[in-house]
C-alpha positions in Angstrom: -0.1 0.0 -0.2 1.1 3.3 -1.1 1.4 6.6 1.3 -1.2 8.0 -0.8 -3.7 5.3 0.0 -3.8 5.6 3.6 -6.7 4.7 5.6 -10.5 6.3 5.9 -10.7 8.5 9.4 -13.4 6.0 10.3 -10.7 3.2 10.3 -8.1 5.3 12.2 -11.1 5.9 15.0 -11.7 2.5 15.5 -7.9 1.6 15.1 -6.6 4.1 18.0 -10.0 3.4 20.3 -9.3 -0.3 20.4 -5.8 -0.2 20.7 -6.6 3.2 23.3 -8.8 0.2 25.3 -6.1 -2.3 24.9 -3.4 -0.1 26.4 -5.3 1.2 29.6 -5.8 -2.7 30.0 -1.9 -2.9 30.7 -1.5 -5.2 27.4 1.3 -4.2 24.8 1.0 -2.9 21.8 2.5 -6.1 20.0 0.3 -8.2 22.1 -3.0 -5.8 21.2 -2.4 -6.0 17.5 -2.3 -10.2 17.9 -5.8 -9.6 19.7 -7.2 -7.4 17.0 -6.0 -9.6 14.5 -7.7 -12.7 15.7 -11.0 -10.7 16.1 -10.9 -9.0 13.1 -13.9 -10.1 10.9 -13.2 -7.9 7.2 -10.1 -9.1 4.8 -8.9 -5.6 5.0 -8.8 -4.9 8.7 -6.6 -8.3 8.6 -4.3 -7.3 6.0 -3.6 -4.0 7.5 -2.9 -5.7 10.7 -0.9 -8.4 9.6 1.0 -5.3 7.5 1.6 -3.7 11.2 2.6 -6.5 13.2 5.4 -8.1 10.5 6.8 -4.6 11.3 6.8 -5.3 15.2 8.2 -8.6 14.8 11.5 -7.3 13.4 11.7 -6.0 16.9 10.7 -2.1 15.5 8.6 0.3 18.2 5.0 0.7 18.3 5.5 3.8 16.4 8.0 2.6 14.1 5.9 0.0 13.0 2.8 2.7 12.2 5.0 4.3 10.1 7.0 1.6 8.2 3.3 0.5 7.5 2.5 3.6 5.5 -1.0 3.3 6.1 -1.9 6.4 8.6 -1.0 10.2 8.1 1.4 11.9 9.2 0.0 13.7 12.0 -1.0 10.4 13.8 2.9 9.3 13.7 3.8 12.3 15.1 1.3 11.9 17.9 1.9 8.0 18.7 5.7 9.1 19.1 5.1 11.7 21.1 2.4 8.9 23.6 5.3 6.8 23.6 7.6 9.2 24.8 6.2 10.4 27.1 4.3 7.7 28.5 1.1 8.7 27.8 0.3 6.5 24.7 -3.1 5.3 25.5 -4.6 8.9 26.4 -3.0 9.9 22.6 -4.5 6.9 21.0 -8.0 7.7 22.8 -7.7 11.4 21.9 -6.8 10.8 18.3 -9.9 8.2 18.4 -12.1 11.0 19.4 -10.6 13.8 17.1 -11.2 10.9 13.8 -14.7 10.2 14.9 -15.4 13.5 15.1 -13.5 14.1 11.5 -15.4 11.4 10.4 -18.8 12.9 11.8 -18.2 16.4 10.3 -17.4 14.7 6.7 -21.1 12.8 6.6 -22.8 15.2 7.4 -21.5 17.5 4.6 -22.0 14.3 2.0 -25.5 14.1 3.5 -26.3 17.9 2.7 -24.6 17.9 -0.3 -25.9 14.2 -1.9 -29.9 15.4 -1.2 -29.5 18.5 -3.4 -27.6 16.7 -6.4 -30.2 14.3 -6.5 -32.7 16.8 -7.0 -31.1 18.4 -9.5 -30.4 15.4 -11.3 -34.6 14.9 -11.2 -35.1 18.2 -12.2 -32.6 18.1 -15.1 -33.9 14.4 -16.0 -37.7 16.0 -16.0 -36.8 18.7 -17.8 -35.3 16.6 -20.4 -37.8 14.5 -20.7 -40.8 17.3 -21.0 -39.3 19.6 -24.1 -38.1 16.5 -25.5 -41.0 14.2 -25.4 -44.0 15.8 -23.8 -43.8 19.1 -26.3 -43.6 17.0 -29.4 -47.1 15.9 -29.0 -48.3 18.8 -28.0 -46.9 20.3 -30.9 -48.5 17.5 -33.1 -51.9 18.5 -31.8 -51.5 21.8 -32.6 -50.2 21.4 -36.4 -54.0 19.1 -36.4 -55.3 22.3 -35.2 -53.7 24.1 -38.0 -51.9 26.2 -36.1 -48.1 26.2 -34.3 -46.8 26.8 -30.9 -45.5 29.9 -30.4 -43.4 32.4 -27.7 -42.0 30.0 -24.6 -43.0 26.8 -25.6 -41.7 27.3 -29.0 -38.6 27.9 -28.1 -38.2 25.2 -25.5 -39.5 22.5 -28.3 -36.5 23.9 -30.1 -34.4 23.2 -27.3 -35.9 19.8 -27.1 -34.9 19.2 -30.6 -31.7 20.2 -30.7 -31.0 17.6 -27.7 -32.4 15.0 -29.9 -30.6 15.7 -32.6 -27.4 16.2 -30.7 -28.0 13.7 -28.3 -24.5 11.6 -28.9 -23.0 15.3 -27.8 -24.9 15.5 -24.8 -24.2 11.7 -23.4 -20.5 12.8 -24.1 -20.5 15.5 -21.5 -22.7 13.9 -19.4 -19.9 11.2 -18.8 -16.8 13.8 -19.3 -18.7 15.5 -15.8 -18.9 11.7 -14.3 -15.2 11.5 -15.2 -14.7 15.0 -13.7 -16.6 13.9 -10.5 -14.7 10.7 -9.5 -11.6 12.8 -10.5 -12.8 15.1 -7.6 -13.8 12.4 -5.4 -11.1 9.3 -5.7 -7.6 10.8 -6.9 -5.5 13.0 -4.5 -4.7 15.7 -7.1 -8.6 16.1 -8.2 -9.3 16.5 -4.0 -7.0 18.7 -3.7 -8.5 20.6 -6.7 -11.8 20.2 -4.7 -10.6 21.5 -1.8 -9.2 24.8 -3.5 -12.6 25.4 -4.8 -15.4 24.8 -1.8 -12.3 27.1 0.0 -12.8 29.7 -2.3 -16.1 29.6 -3.5 -18.4 32.3 -2.0 -21.2 30.5 -0.2 -18.7 27.8 1.2 -16.0 29.8 2.2 -17.1 31.3 5.6 -18.2 27.5 6.3 -15.0 25.3 5.1 -13.1 28.3 7.1 -14.4 27.6 10.2 -14.2 23.8 9.8 -10.6 24.5 9.4 -10.6 26.5 12.5 -12.5 23.7 14.1 -9.7 21.3 13.2 -6.9 23.9 14.1 -8.1 24.4 17.5 -9.1 20.8 18.0 -5.8 19.5 17.2 -3.6 22.2 19.0 -6.0 20.8 22.4 -4.5 17.1 21.2 -1.1 18.0 20.9 -0.5 20.3 23.6 -2.3 18.1 26.2 0.1 15.3 25.0 3.2 17.4 25.7 4.3 19.1 22.8 5.9 22.5 22.6 3.2 25.1 20.9 5.9 25.9 18.0 6.1 22.2 17.3 2.2 22.1 17.4 1.7 24.7 15.2 3.7 23.3 12.6 2.1 19.8 12.8 -1.5 21.2 13.2 -1.0 23.3 10.2 -1.0 20.3 7.8 -4.4 19.3 9.3 -6.6 22.2 8.6 -6.6 21.7 4.5 -7.4 25.4 4.0 -4.9 27.3 2.1 -5.6 30.7 4.1 -5.9 29.6 7.5 -2.6 27.9 6.8 -1.2 30.9 6.2 -2.4 32.5 9.2 -0.8 29.6 10.7 2.1 30.3 9.8 2.0 33.7 10.0 1.7 33.0 14.1 4.3 30.2 13.9 6.5 33.7 12.4 5.5 35.8 15.4 6.2 33.4 17.7 9.6 32.1 16.7 11.3 35.8 15.5 9.1 38.2 17.1 9.1 36.2 20.6 5.2 37.3 20.5 3.5 35.1 23.3 0.6 32.3 21.7 -2.3 34.2 22.5 -0.2 37.7 20.9 0.9 34.9 17.9 -3.0 34.4 17.1 -4.2 37.3 17.3 -1.6 39.1 15.2 -2.3 36.1 12.8 -6.2 36.9 12.5 -6.7 33.3 13.3 -9.4 33.5 16.4 -11.0 37.1 17.5 -10.5 39.1 20.5 -12.4 36.6 22.8 -10.8 33.8 21.9 -7.3 35.0 21.5 -8.0 36.1 25.3 -9.7 33.0 26.5 -6.3 31.3 25.4 -4.0 33.5 27.4 -5.8 33.4 30.4 -5.3 29.2 29.5 -1.7 30.1 28.7 -1.1 31.5 32.2 -3.7 28.8 34.5 -2.0 26.0 32.4 -5.4 25.2 31.2 -4.6 25.8 27.2 -5.5 22.4 26.2 -9.1 22.8 27.6 -9.6 26.0 26.4 -8.9 25.2 22.9 -10.6 22.2 23.1 -13.6 24.6 24.1 -13.1 26.6 21.3 -13.0 23.9 18.7 -16.2 22.9 20.3 -17.7 25.9 19.6 -16.7 26.2 15.9 -18.3 22.5 15.8 -21.4 23.4 16.8 -21.5 26.8 14.8 -20.9 24.3 11.2 -23.4 22.2 12.9 -26.3 24.5 12.7 -25.3 26.5 9.6 -25.5 22.8 8.1 -29.1 22.3 9.7 -29.8 25.7 8.2 -28.6 25.0 4.5 -30.6 21.8 4.4 -33.8 23.2 5.7 -33.4 26.1 3.1 -32.1 24.1 0.5 -34.7 21.1 0.6 -38.4 23.4 -0.3 -36.4 25.4 -2.1 -35.4 23.3 -4.8 -39.3 21.5 -4.5 -40.6 25.0 -5.4 -38.0 25.8 -8.2 -39.0 22.2 -10.0 -42.3 22.7 -9.2 -42.5 26.1 -10.7 -40.3 25.2 -13.7 -42.5 21.9 -14.5 -45.6 24.3 -14.1 -44.6 27.3 -16.2 -43.4 24.1 -19.2 -47.1 22.9 -18.7 -49.1 26.5 -18.6 -47.0 28.0 -21.9 -48.7 24.6 -24.2 -51.7 24.0 -21.9 -52.8 27.9 -22.0 -52.0 29.0 -25.7 -54.0 25.4 -26.6 -56.7 26.0 -24.5 -57.3 28.9 -26.3 -57.5 27.2 -29.9 -59.8 24.9 -28.4 -61.9 28.0 -27.7 -61.9 29.3 -30.5 -63.0 26.4 -32.6 -65.8 26.3 -30.5 
């Protein structure tokens, strides 16, 4: 398995959760991996565990085995190394499980919020194509038999339908190309980067995904600092997690402010514009009291709540809106045909 093919968030969370329980029970990582292998039900999990175990058998540490397996993100590898060094591996594994469970939940929520509108849009397009390519020609035959012809919107739509039928091969090619593009965006590393850049810079979704990145930053910093890592090293690691170019740039500004200007963590955050004054002051107090990781965890939770509310608000608005738009479009198409037809029928009467 190559480094680019890593485990999913849910798989990482499940692995970390099981390892945390095993370590808290006093079982060594190597014996724990053997137990997990015996209980594994599917072939993929067995293959993953066998690969890690093969490196532990050669005398590698747990951290080295994870790195050698090339299955986990660098963030997991670094956090596990810190856990082994500080003797808090069970706590680190549980924290990683919580972090990746949340990441999986966010991904599922976003996927659910996008899937329904996409299905509705596809239905709209399909119904409209059927109407203008199959239904309108039947009405046109009725008009011809009555000695008249379609006009206005209905005539324009009829011509569009005829063009679609004439160039149906082109339409199929375009649809196949769109499908290939969607697969490229969702299944390949370059495609995922492109999709991430598109949604991070698209006006309506820009603030939403920026807040997700801020939540990842807060949660990641809480996890790394609670594991005993220094602030500068933590910033450098968490920068790889946010997956947002603008926020990554802000983290770099914060790093420079701390390293080059001698600013405190809170001052660096304010200078970078990562959080507002309120959150930065909360963090400054947390640094003084030694509770900075707990403060960051609370801030991350606040961002999580905000993104959840935005998602629910988006879903509650988009569902009825799409139904109304579909109803209006279909209604207008039918009225553009039926009203002139009724006029012709009344004149004949």
